[in-house]
C-alpha positions as CSV (number, residue, x, y, z in Angstrom):
1,M,-6.5,-16.5,8.1
2,N,-7.3,-15.8,11.8
3,T,-3.9,-15.7,13.5
4,V,-0.9,-13.5,13.1
5,L,2.6,-14.6,14.3
6,F,5.1,-11.8,14.9
7,D,8.8,-12.0,15.0
8,L,10.2,-9.7,17.7
9,D,13.6,-8.1,17.0
10,G,13.3,-6.0,13.8
11,T,9.6,-6.6,13.5
12,L,7.4,-5.8,16.6
13,L,10.5,-4.3,18.1
14,P,12.1,-2.0,15.5
15,I,15.8,-2.3,16.2
16,D,19.2,-1.8,14.7
17,M,20.5,-5.4,14.9
18,A,24.1,-4.6,14.4
19,E,24.0,-2.1,17.3
20,F,21.9,-4.6,19.4
21,E,24.6,-7.3,18.9
22,R,27.4,-4.8,19.7
23,I,25.8,-3.7,23.0
24,Y,24.8,-7.2,23.9
25,A,28.4,-8.5,23.5
26,K,29.9,-5.5,25.4
27,E,27.5,-5.8,28.4
28,L,27.8,-9.6,28.6
29,V,31.6,-9.2,28.8
30,I,31.2,-6.7,31.7
31,T,28.9,-9.1,33.6
32,F,31.2,-12.1,33.2
33,K,34.5,-10.3,33.6
34,D,35.2,-11.6,37.1
35,I,35.0,-15.3,36.0
36,M,36.1,-15.4,32.3
37,P,38.2,-13.5,29.8
38,P,36.2,-11.8,27.0
39,E,37.7,-13.9,24.2
40,E,36.9,-17.2,26.0
41,L,33.4,-16.1,26.9
42,G,32.6,-15.0,23.3
43,Q,33.8,-18.3,21.9
44,I,31.9,-20.4,24.4
45,V,28.6,-18.5,24.0
46,W,28.9,-18.5,20.2
47,E,29.6,-22.2,20.0
48,S,26.8,-23.1,22.5
49,T,24.3,-20.9,20.6
50,K,25.3,-22.5,17.3
51,A,24.7,-26.0,18.7
52,L,21.4,-24.8,20.1
53,V,20.2,-23.5,16.7
54,E,21.2,-26.8,15.1
55,N,19.7,-29.1,17.7
56,T,17.0,-31.4,16.5
57,E,16.4,-33.4,19.7
58,Y,13.3,-32.9,21.8
59,K,15.0,-30.9,24.6
60,T,14.1,-27.4,25.7
61,N,16.4,-24.8,24.3
62,E,17.5,-23.9,27.8
63,E,18.5,-27.6,28.5
64,V,20.5,-27.7,25.2
65,F,22.3,-24.4,25.8
66,M,23.3,-25.2,29.4
67,E,24.5,-28.7,28.4
68,E,26.6,-27.1,25.7
69,L,28.0,-24.5,28.1
70,S,28.8,-27.2,30.5
71,K,30.8,-29.1,27.9
72,R,32.9,-26.1,27.1
73,T,33.8,-24.9,30.6
74,N,35.0,-26.6,33.8
75,K,33.0,-24.1,36.0
76,D,29.9,-24.9,37.9
77,I,27.0,-24.3,35.4
78,N,24.9,-22.8,38.2
79,I,27.4,-19.9,38.3
80,F,26.5,-19.3,34.6
81,K,22.8,-19.5,35.3
82,K,23.0,-16.9,38.1
83,K,25.2,-14.6,36.0
84,F,22.8,-14.7,33.0
85,D,19.9,-14.1,35.3
86,Y,21.6,-11.1,36.8
87,F,22.6,-9.9,33.3
88,Y,19.0,-9.9,32.1
89,D,17.8,-8.0,35.1
90,T,20.6,-5.3,34.9
91,N,23.0,-4.6,32.0
92,F,20.6,-6.1,29.4
93,S,18.5,-2.9,29.7
94,K,21.3,-1.0,27.9
95,L,20.1,-2.6,24.7
96,K,17.2,-0.2,24.6
97,E,19.7,2.3,23.1
98,A,19.3,0.3,19.8
99,V,15.5,0.4,19.8
100,Q,13.6,2.6,17.4
101,D,10.1,4.0,18.1
102,V,7.6,3.0,15.4
103,E,4.0,3.6,16.3
104,A,2.7,1.7,13.2
105,M,3.4,-1.7,14.7
106,R,1.7,-0.9,18.0
107,K,-1.3,0.4,16.1
108,S,-1.3,-2.7,13.9
109,V,-1.4,-5.1,16.8
110,N,-4.2,-3.2,18.4
111,I,-6.3,-3.2,15.2
112,L,-5.8,-6.9,14.8
113,K,-7.0,-7.6,18.3
114,Q,-10.0,-5.3,17.8
115,K,-10.9,-7.2,14.6
116,G,-10.8,-10.6,16.4
117,Y,-7.4,-12.0,15.2
118,T,-5.2,-14.1,17.5
119,V,-1.8,-12.5,17.9
120,A,1.3,-14.3,19.1
121,V,5.0,-13.7,19.4
122,A,7.0,-16.2,17.3
123,T,10.5,-14.9,18.2
124,N,13.6,-17.1,17.8
125,P,13.6,-18.7,21.3
126,L,17.3,-18.0,22.1
127,F,16.5,-15.9,25.1
128,P,14.7,-16.6,28.5
129,I,11.2,-15.4,28.9
130,K,12.2,-12.5,31.1
131,A,14.5,-11.1,28.4
132,I,11.8,-11.5,25.8
133,N,9.2,-9.8,28.1
134,Y,11.6,-6.9,28.6
135,R,11.9,-6.4,24.8
136,I,8.2,-6.7,24.4
137,T,7.7,-3.8,26.8
138,W,10.4,-1.8,25.1
139,A,8.3,-2.1,22.0
140,G,5.3,-0.5,23.8
141,F,3.4,-3.7,24.5
142,K,2.6,-5.9,27.5
143,P,3.3,-9.6,27.4
144,E,-0.3,-10.3,28.1
145,D,-1.2,-8.6,24.8
146,F,-0.2,-11.9,23.1
147,I,-1.8,-15.3,23.5
148,Y,1.6,-17.0,23.1
149,I,5.3,-16.1,23.3
150,S,8.0,-18.6,22.2
151,C,11.0,-18.7,24.6
152,F,14.1,-20.4,25.8
153,E,12.5,-22.4,28.6
154,K,9.5,-23.6,26.7
155,N,10.4,-24.3,23.1
156,H,12.5,-27.2,21.8
157,Y,13.7,-25.9,18.4
158,C,15.0,-22.7,16.8
159,K,14.4,-20.8,13.5
160,P,15.0,-21.6,10.7
161,Q,14.0,-25.2,11.5
162,L,10.5,-26.1,10.3
163,K,10.2,-28.0,13.6
164,Y,10.1,-24.7,15.4
165,Y,7.0,-23.6,13.4
166,E,5.4,-27.0,13.7
167,E,5.7,-26.7,17.5
168,V,4.3,-23.2,17.6
169,L,1.3,-24.2,15.5
170,K,0.7,-27.3,17.8
171,D,0.9,-25.1,20.9
172,L,-1.6,-22.7,19.4
173,N,-3.8,-25.5,18.0
174,K,-3.7,-23.8,14.6
175,L,-3.4,-25.0,11.0
176,P,-0.9,-23.5,8.7
177,D,-3.5,-21.9,6.5
178,E,-4.9,-20.1,9.5
179,C,-1.7,-18.2,10.1
180,L,0.4,-15.3,8.8
181,M,4.0,-15.1,9.8
182,V,5.3,-11.5,9.9
183,G,9.1,-10.9,10.2
184,N,12.1,-9.1,8.8
185,D,14.4,-12.1,8.4
186,V,14.3,-13.7,5.0
187,E,15.8,-17.0,6.0
188,E,14.3,-17.4,9.5
189,D,10.8,-16.1,9.0
190,L,9.9,-16.7,5.3
191,I,10.7,-20.4,5.7
192,A,7.3,-20.7,7.4
193,K,5.9,-20.6,3.9
194,K,7.1,-24.1,3.3
195,L,4.6,-25.4,5.9
196,G,1.8,-23.5,4.2
197,L,1.7,-20.3,6.3
198,K,1.3,-17.0,4.5
199,T,4.2,-14.6,5.1
200,Y,4.7,-10.9,5.3
201,L,8.3,-9.6,5.0
202,I,8.9,-6.3,6.9
203,T,11.6,-4.5,4.8
204,N,12.8,-2.1,7.5
205,N,15.9,-3.6,9.2
206,I,15.7,-6.5,6.8
207,L,18.0,-9.5,7.3
208,H,19.0,-11.4,4.2
209,R,22.1,-13.5,4.6
210,S,22.0,-15.3,1.2
211,K,21.6,-14.4,-2.4
212,N,18.5,-16.6,-2.7
213,E,15.4,-15.1,-4.3
214,I,13.0,-13.6,-1.8
215,I,9.7,-15.5,-1.9
216,T,6.9,-14.1,0.2
217,D,3.1,-13.4,0.0
218,Y,3.4,-9.8,1.1
219,L,6.2,-7.3,1.8
220,G,6.5,-3.7,2.8
221,E,7.7,-1.3,5.4
222,Y,6.1,-0.8,8.8
223,D,3.6,1.8,7.5
224,D,2.7,-0.6,4.6
225,F,1.9,-3.3,7.1
226,Y,-0.3,-1.0,9.1
227,K,-2.3,-0.2,5.9
228,F,-2.5,-4.0,5.2
229,V,-3.9,-4.6,8.7
230,K,-6.5,-1.9,8.3
231,S,-7.6,-3.6,5.1
232,L,-8.2,-7.0,6.7
233,P,-11.8,-8.1,7.4
234,K,-13.1,-8.5,10.9
235,I,-13.4,-12.1,12.2
236,N,-16.9,-13.1,13.3
């Protein structure tokens, strides 16, 4: 194993997801209030995101999302693009209120890099790169700390599709047995094991939507992961 793929929200970025979603919805409504009622906006964004997650065609996630938005509204799609762009540069910052400060993850990434491991951000690419980069900085990192960051504009599939992980591995030029996927979402992150990746489940802020048995190579809290990283050998 020479590469560690990190989920972002709840993993690299310790966050209360319920609070994150509440603030996100509230601030999005404020941004769009001059062009769309809250109920209509919520329904359109939810339906478009659902279609995006289920998409299996080779289109960027941005293309799929905007096409779905266009189907569901008679407004100029460029208005939506500008509004979302404005939102991520302004009201989106309010989501920092849901972020927790956990030094263990920052130290873990630094140790991995010092030991010669490749580190990448394998976040569900539902957001544009600017929104992901903001969240990376909230976690105490710089985007350039990572060799790869999956995002809305670049990637063509979403978690929990295996095609998402296949694309990430292809982009990184890595084999499954070279990689460890670290995340807090049982369904979205541990599915990488089906491709042959090792998995580490972070149990802080765990997301487990089903009653299925949890199958993972490793699991533990943030501090446990830090100890795990310290125990890993250096890479020549």
